[in-house]
N, C-alpha and C positions, 0 to 999 in steps of 0.2 A: 485563471486556468484557460479560459477561452482565448484570451489574447495570445498566450504562448502557443496554443494549438493552431492558431491561424497564421503563425509566423511565416510559413512558406506559401500561404494562400492569399492573404489580404494584401491589397495594393496600398490601402490607407486605413487607419483606425484612430479613433479619438474617444475619450471618455465623455459622456454627456453629463457635464456638470453645470454648464451655463444655459442650458436649454437646447433642445434638438436643433432648432434652426440656427442659433448662434454658433453652435459647434460644427454643424455641417457647413456653414458659411466659412469657417476657418479652413476646413478641408478643401473646399472649392478654391479659396483664395491661394492656398499654398500649392495646389495642384494645377491651377489654370483650367478648371473644368466647371461645369454646372451640374445640377442634380434636378431630377424631376421626381417629386415625392407624391405618392397616392395617399390622400388623407384617409380613405377607408381602409388602408392597410396598417395604419398605426395601431399598435396594441393599446388596449384599455383594460384596466382591472375592473372587476365587478364593483368595487367601491366607487371608482370614478364614474362608471356607467350609472350607478344609482344616485350619485351626488349632484349631477349637473346635466343641463341640456347639452345638445350637440355643439353649439357655438362655444360655450364655456369649456366643454371637454376638449375641443380642438385647441383652444388657447393653452390649456394646461399641457396637452400632449406635445405641442410644438414649442412653447416658450418656457415651460417649467424647468427648473434646474435641480441640481443636487441629487439626481437619480443615480448617477455613477454607473450607468449602463454603458455598454460598448457599442458604438456605431462604427461600421467598417464597410469598405468596398472590396469586392472581389470580381475577377473576370466572370463573364456570363457562364462559362463552362465549369465553374468551380462548385456547383451545387452539391455534388456528392461529398467533396472535401469539407464543405461548410457543415453539412449534416453530420459527418463523422466527428468533426471538431466539437460541435455542440453536444452531441451524444456523449463524447468522452469527457467533456467538462460538466455535464449534467445540467445544461441550461437550454432554454428555448431561444431560438433565433427567428426573426421575422424579416422577410424581404419587404421593404417599404418603398422602393423606387429604383431608379437607375441613374448612372452617370451619363451626362449628355454634354454636347458642345454648348458652351455658354460661360457665364461668369458668376452665377448665383444659384441658390436653391429656390426652386419654384414649386408651389403646392397646387395640386389639382383635386377637385372632388370627383365623385363617381360619374358625373355627367361630363367631365372634361373641362369644367370651368375652373379658371385659376382663382385661388383663394389668397387674399392678401391679408396677412396677419397685422394686428395693431402693434404687436411687439415681437421681436425675434429672439428674446432671451436676455440674459444679463450682459451688459456692456461694461467691461472693466474700466475703460477710459472715457466714458461719457461725461460731459460737463454736468456738474450738479446745478440744479435750478434753484 
């Protein structure tokens, strides 16, 4: 329902099935842009918060797949339309970053330091070792 409601608002959208970073990498590659993601903005369930430390949690948030959540981009002035679409669909949405000039997704902690993940998610065409 959210995807349909964002039809006239979202510039790009993808289901997060291979991991947030892997799927956002697909959006960046197809659109010729980069993204700057704030790690402290990533949603975390109570179960995830209770189950692991911050480093493990970040790995799950950025590289875990099969969540089938919707990641999307909108123009900066579309906040009201996004809130209305989310309310109408009965779902919560969270702004996690911004589209920037560049070629990839970059992650930053709350101190502004770039975080480099050990894995970016599921890679369909990776060579089997």
